[in-house]
Every structure is written in C-alpha cells, then in structure tokens.
C-alpha positions as CSV (number, residue, x, y, z in Angstrom):
1,M,-3.4,3.6,-21.4
2,G,-7.0,3.6,-20.1
3,V,-9.7,6.2,-19.8
4,L,-8.4,9.3,-17.9
5,L,-10.8,11.5,-15.9
6,I,-8.3,14.4,-16.0
7,S,-5.9,15.5,-18.5
8,E,-2.4,16.0,-18.3
9,T,-2.8,19.8,-19.2
10,K,-5.0,20.2,-16.1
11,L,-2.6,18.4,-13.8
12,K,0.1,20.9,-15.0
13,Q,-2.4,23.8,-14.6
14,F,-3.2,23.2,-11.0
15,T,0.3,22.1,-9.7
16,N,3.7,23.5,-10.1
17,I,4.8,20.7,-12.7
18,S,6.8,22.1,-15.5
19,K,4.7,22.8,-18.8
20,N,7.6,21.0,-20.6
21,L,7.4,17.7,-18.6
22,D,6.9,14.8,-20.9
23,M,3.2,13.9,-21.0
24,D,3.8,10.2,-20.9
25,V,5.1,10.5,-17.5
26,L,1.9,12.2,-16.3
27,R,-0.5,9.9,-18.0
28,A,1.0,7.0,-16.4
29,E,0.6,8.6,-12.9
30,I,-2.9,9.6,-13.4
31,Q,-4.0,6.1,-14.4
32,I,-2.1,4.7,-11.4
33,A,-3.8,7.3,-9.2
34,Q,-7.2,6.4,-10.5
35,D,-6.9,2.7,-10.2
36,T,-5.3,2.9,-6.6
37,E,-6.6,6.0,-5.0
38,L,-10.1,6.8,-6.5
39,Q,-11.2,3.2,-7.1
40,P,-11.3,2.3,-3.4
41,L,-13.1,5.4,-2.7
42,L,-15.8,4.9,-5.1
43,G,-16.0,1.1,-5.5
44,T,-15.2,-0.6,-8.6
45,K,-18.8,-0.7,-9.9
46,F,-19.2,3.1,-9.8
47,Y,-15.6,3.7,-10.7
48,E,-16.0,1.6,-14.0
49,H,-19.5,3.2,-14.7
50,L,-17.9,6.6,-14.6
51,L,-15.1,5.6,-17.0
52,D,-17.7,3.8,-19.2
53,Q,-19.3,7.3,-19.7
54,V,-16.1,9.0,-21.4
55,S,-15.5,8.5,-25.0
56,S,-13.2,10.2,-27.5
57,T,-16.0,12.3,-28.6
58,G,-16.9,13.5,-25.2
59,N,-18.8,12.1,-22.2
60,T,-22.4,11.1,-21.3
61,F,-22.2,12.1,-17.6
62,N,-25.6,13.2,-16.3
63,S,-25.8,16.4,-14.4
64,D,-25.2,14.8,-11.1
65,E,-21.9,12.7,-12.2
66,L,-20.6,15.9,-14.1
67,T,-20.6,17.8,-10.7
68,L,-18.9,14.7,-9.0
69,V,-16.3,14.5,-11.6
70,N,-15.5,18.3,-12.1
71,D,-15.8,19.5,-8.6
72,Y,-14.7,16.7,-6.3
73,I,-13.0,13.9,-8.3
74,A,-10.8,16.1,-10.6
75,P,-9.4,18.3,-7.7
76,F,-8.4,15.0,-5.9
77,L,-7.0,13.3,-8.8
78,V,-4.8,16.3,-9.6
79,Q,-3.2,16.4,-6.1
80,V,-2.8,12.7,-5.7
81,S,-1.4,12.1,-9.0
82,Y,1.1,14.7,-8.3
83,F,2.0,13.3,-4.9
84,N,2.5,9.7,-6.6
85,A,4.5,11.4,-9.1
86,I,7.1,13.2,-7.2
87,P,9.6,10.2,-6.4
88,H,9.6,9.3,-10.2
89,L,10.2,12.7,-11.3
90,H,13.0,13.1,-8.6
91,Y,14.8,9.8,-9.9
92,R,14.6,10.5,-13.5
93,T,17.3,12.0,-15.4
94,A,18.1,15.8,-14.9
95,N,15.6,17.5,-17.0
96,R,13.1,15.0,-15.7
97,S,13.5,15.7,-11.9
98,I,12.3,18.1,-9.4
99,V,14.6,21.1,-9.8
100,E,15.3,24.4,-8.0
101,G,14.1,26.7,-10.8
102,Q,12.8,26.1,-14.3
103,M,16.3,25.7,-16.4
104,E,17.3,22.6,-17.8
105,S,20.6,22.7,-16.2
106,A,19.2,23.3,-12.7
107,S,20.1,20.7,-10.1
108,P,17.8,18.1,-8.5
109,V,16.7,18.7,-5.0
110,D,18.1,16.5,-2.4
111,L,16.3,13.5,-0.8
112,E,15.3,15.3,2.3
113,T,13.8,18.2,0.3
114,M,11.8,15.7,-1.8
115,K,10.4,14.1,1.2
116,Y,9.3,17.5,2.7
117,L,7.5,18.2,-0.9
118,R,5.8,15.0,-0.7
119,T,4.5,15.7,2.9
120,V,3.0,19.1,1.7
121,Q,1.4,17.2,-1.3
122,K,0.1,14.5,1.0
123,Q,-1.6,17.0,3.2
124,R,-3.4,18.5,0.1
125,S,-4.4,15.3,-1.4
126,D,-5.8,14.1,1.9
127,F,-8.0,17.3,2.1
128,Y,-9.4,16.7,-1.3
129,K,-10.0,13.1,-0.5
130,M,-11.9,14.0,2.7
131,R,-13.8,16.6,0.6
132,L,-14.9,13.9,-1.9
133,Q,-15.9,11.5,0.7
134,D,-17.8,14.0,2.8
135,Y,-19.8,14.8,-0.5
136,L,-20.8,11.4,-1.2
137,I,-21.3,10.2,2.3
138,T,-22.9,13.1,4.3
139,G,-23.2,16.0,1.7
140,R,-25.3,16.8,-1.3
141,G,-24.1,13.8,-3.1
142,Q,-25.5,11.2,-0.8
143,N,-28.1,9.1,-2.4
144,L,-27.5,10.5,-6.0
145,F,-25.4,7.5,-7.4
146,P,-27.1,4.1,-7.3
147,D,-23.7,2.3,-8.4
148,Y,-22.1,3.9,-5.2
149,L,-24.8,2.9,-2.9
150,S,-25.5,-0.7,-4.3
151,T,-22.3,-2.5,-4.6
152,S,-20.9,-6.0,-3.3
153,T,-17.6,-7.9,-3.4
154,I,-19.0,-9.7,-6.5
155,D,-18.6,-6.3,-8.4
156,G,-14.8,-5.8,-7.1
157,M,-13.9,-3.4,-4.6
158,I,-16.3,-1.8,-2.3
159,P,-16.4,1.9,-1.5
160,D,-14.3,2.9,1.4
161,K,-16.5,5.0,3.6
162,S,-14.3,5.3,6.6
163,A,-13.0,8.6,7.8
164,K,-9.2,8.5,7.8
165,Y,-8.5,12.3,7.7
166,N,-9.3,12.9,11.4
167,N,-7.3,14.3,14.3
168,P,-6.3,11.4,16.5
169,I,-7.4,13.2,19.5
170,V,-11.0,12.5,20.5
171,L,-12.7,15.5,22.0
172,N,-15.9,15.5,24.1
173,H,-19.2,17.0,22.5
174,T,-17.9,16.9,18.9
175,S,-16.7,15.0,15.8
176,R,-15.7,15.7,12.3
177,Y,-19.2,15.7,11.1
178,G,-20.6,18.0,14.1
179,Y,-22.5,15.5,16.0
180,A,-22.7,15.7,19.6
181,Y,-21.5,12.7,21.5
182,R,-23.7,13.5,24.4
183,G,-27.2,13.4,23.6
184,H,-27.2,10.1,22.1
185,G,-28.0,8.3,25.3
186,G,-25.8,5.3,24.5
187,N,-27.3,5.0,21.0
188,G,-26.3,5.9,17.5
189,M,-23.1,6.3,15.8
190,F,-21.0,7.7,18.8
191,G,-23.1,6.4,21.9
192,N,-20.6,4.1,23.3
193,L,-17.4,5.9,22.1
194,P,-15.2,7.0,24.9
195,S,-14.0,10.6,24.9
196,Y,-11.8,12.7,26.9
197,S,-13.1,15.8,28.7
198,E,-10.6,18.4,30.3
199,I,-13.2,19.9,32.5
200,E,-14.3,16.4,33.9
201,S,-10.6,15.3,34.3
202,S,-9.8,18.3,36.4
203,N,-13.0,17.9,38.3
204,P,-13.7,14.1,38.9
205,D,-16.6,12.7,40.5
206,C,-16.6,13.0,44.5
207,Y,-17.3,9.4,45.4
208,D,-18.0,10.5,49.2
209,C,-20.3,13.1,48.5
210,Y,-24.1,13.0,48.4
C-alpha cells in the first residue's frame, strides 16, 4: 500500500462509516481515490511531490502545502473515498455492508437506496472538489505551488483545471467566478460566449424602429 494523505480514522470520523469497519477496506479505497480522483486535479508531478513529503516519522510539508493538504485535499479525499467505497461495502458480506442501524444482524439496504446514498455522497465530493480547484486556480493558493504551475505530459498527467461543477444553464451577466460577461467587449475569457437573457428574450430588438 502506498502513501496515504488521510488516515482511515479520519475517514471514519467525518463520515457515517462504522468505527468497526475493517481498516483494510478503507485503505484500498483511499489509495484508489488518491490515484484516480486527486492525481488528475493536481497533476502527477505535484501529486507525487506531496506524497514524497510524507514519511513514517511525520511530514516535511511547508506551511502552504500543509494548508492545502489539511484544509482542501483532506476534506475532498474523505468524501470521494466514501463515495467510491459505497458499492464495495454494499456487496460485501452482511457485517461489511451498508446496513440500517449499527447491529451486526441488520439487513443491507436495497440497491435503490444504495444508489440514492451514492447520489448524496457524489454531491458532497463534487463540492469539495470545486473548493479545491477554486483554491488552486483563483483563490489564495494560486501561484504558491511550482509543481502545479509548471508541468507537462512528460511528467505524467497534467492538472485538470476545467470547471465541472457548474449549473448547465448559462445566465447573462454572471459566472461561477463572479465575472461579468458584458464589459469584456468580445475579449477575455467570456467575451464570445453566447448567453441567455430573459429580459432580452421577452423584449427582442425592434428591426423596423429607428
């Protein structure tokens, strides 16, 4: 098992996972979440740099990295690890499944309930994913981490800086980051992006007026 950026204890502490659940199950899910969910966000170069700072006797994170790991990466990993673990908990033997209650004899939930629980958990993990991305891209964490800023495909995966936690409806004059679409004059990030305005739709241009 590789280096983990959160502990199984932390995962249990901030979710409703039973304290009696086998640690080996959670270690595997944390590792998979780090490799498949966190690595694409940070890029392989920065991801491996952070893992290299962890040792059996502690860590060598600088203050900026410590803030990043404790306040942004750890909450994301907790929620996404649990999201990934739910199906595997569900399909294990009775005392390893998602149950109604805490008793060993409790019955596993049905498939539809398991899907509902995953939907709720996906919303939580997406929120913390967005929060991590915002911190690195437009927040106080921007320009603090050289290995995040300077990377290429030679290093492995490059950081995913696209915004995937957005409402699909595009509204005029606004965006997730608070920029005004208008006022860019056709230039900048949102200058040529088509948008919908309820006011303009109900009051179209009068082509025969002058």
